[in-house]
N, C-alpha and C positions, 0 to 999 in steps of 0.2 A: 502406485506410479510406475515402479521399476518392471512390472510385468507388460507395460506397453512397449517397451524396448525388446525385440527378440532377435534381431539380426545386426550384425557389425555394420557399421557406415563405412569401413574400409574395405572389407572383403567380401560381404554380404553372407558370411557363414553364421551359423547359430551362436547367440551368446550365452554365456553360461553366469548364472548369478552367484557371485560370490557371497554376499551378505545383503542386507537391506538398501544399501546404497552403491554397490559396486558391481558392476557386469564386466565379464572377461572374454576375450576371443581367444581361444586356444589356437587358432590357425594362423592369424596375424600379431597375437600378443597385445592387441589393443584394449586398453582400460578404459571404462566409461565410469566416471563418479557421479552420482546424482546428489547434489546440494541444493539447499534451499535457495530460491530466487530472491534477491534483495529488493525490497520495496520501501517506499518512503510516505509519509503523511504529515500534514501539518494541521494542527489545532489553531484556529485564528479567533481570537477573543477580541470583541469590540470594547468600546468606553463603557458600554452598558452592563458588561459582563455576559454578553451573549456569545455563543458558539457558531461559528459558521459550518454548516453542512452543506454538501453537494450532492443531488440525485443523480445516479448512474443513469445514461442514456443508453448503454449497451450491456450485454451479457459478459460476465456472470453477474448476476444480483441485479439486473436491470430494474429501474424504478425504485431502490433501495437507496436509503441515505448512506454517505459515505464521508470521509474527510478527504479534501482535495490532495491528491499526490498519485504516485505510480510506480512503474519499474525503472530501474537504473539502465542506462545504456553503457556499452563498452566505453571505456577511457574517461568516465566521468566520476566523481566523488558523489558522496551520499548528498552533500549539501548543494553540489552543481545540479544533480538531478533533481533534489527539491525545487530549487528555484525555476528550473526548467519546467517541471510538472506544473507549478503553480502558474506560470506565464501562459502555458498552453491551454490549461483549463478555465482560468479565470481571467486572463488578459491583464493581470497586473503583476508587478514587480515586489517582491518582498525579499529582502536580504537580512534582516535582522530576527533571527529566530534561535532558540534554544532547544538542546536535547531532552527529551523527557525519558524515553526508555525504548526497549525493543519487543515486539510481540510476534510470536509465532501464529500462523494462520494456514489455510487451504485456499486454493484459488482453482476452482474446477471449471476448466475451459476446454471445449472441443474434446470431450471425453477423457481428458487426462486431468487428474486431481493433483496439482501442483503444491509442494510445500513452500511456504514464503516466510521470510523473516521481514517485518516492517520496523523501520526506524522511524520513530514518532517524534515531531519537533513541535514547539509551540510558539506562539508569538501573540502579543498584544498590539492592537493598533488603536491609535488615538484618532485618527482622521477617517472621514467616510471614503473608503476607496469604491471605485466603479467596478463591481465584480461583474464580468461579462461571461457567461458561461459558454464555453468552446469546446472542442475536441469530443471527449466522452461524457460530458457533464451536460444534463437537461436543464437544471436549475441549481441556484444557490439561495440558502436561505439562512437567517441567524434566529437560533433558538435560544430562549432563556435555559438556564442549567436545570431548571426543575420541569421542562416542557421537552426535553430531547425524546424524540420518539423511538425508544428503545427497542420495541418489537420490530422496527423497520430499518435497524442498523444492518447495513449489507454484511459485514464481517465479523466474528466473534472478537478478533484481536483489536478492531477499531472499537468495539463497544467496551473492551477492558481498558483500551487507553484512555478513552473518553472519561470513564469512571475512575481511573487512577488519577487524571488530571483534575477532575472535578473535587475529588476528596483531598488534594495535595495543597499545601500552602502557595503553590505556584498560582492559584486562582484568587489569591488574597490582592487586595490593593497594593499597587506600586509603592 
C-alpha cells in the first residue's frame, strides 16, 4: 500500500519511503505514517445457538458472507462505532456485547490493499429481533454452527474470529 502514495499532500514534492509504514517529504518535512484502519464486527448468537451472518451488497467481497460491522469514524469509540454500524446495517439496537479479540486482515478497495485490525465482539440474544438489511448489506441469515459457509466468508480475520468463538467456552449455555 505504501507504494500508492508518491507525492506530498502539503507541497506535492516526491515522498521518500523511510520504512514499510513511514513516508517523508524532504522539502516540507511532512511525515506520513501508515497505520492499520480500525474496524469492528459483532457475532450475534440467537437462543437456538445459531450465528447471524450478513451478505455483502458491495465490493470488496460482494455477495460473500460477513459479520455485521464496519469502520470507525472520527471521534467515536470502538463500542460506539459498533452500535452505529449494527443500526446502519440491520436497523436494530444492540447495546449489550462483549469483547472477543482483535484480528488483522486486508481490505482491497479501489486498487489499494488496506491493512485493517478488526475488534470483534459477541452477544447472545434471547428475543427475536427484526433484522432489516440496510446500507451495504444484501441479506442476513442465521446459520447453525455446523453449517457456517466457510468457503464463502469474506475475510480471513472474520473466519478466524468465528472459529475462535465457536471453539471457545463463550458459546456454551449461559
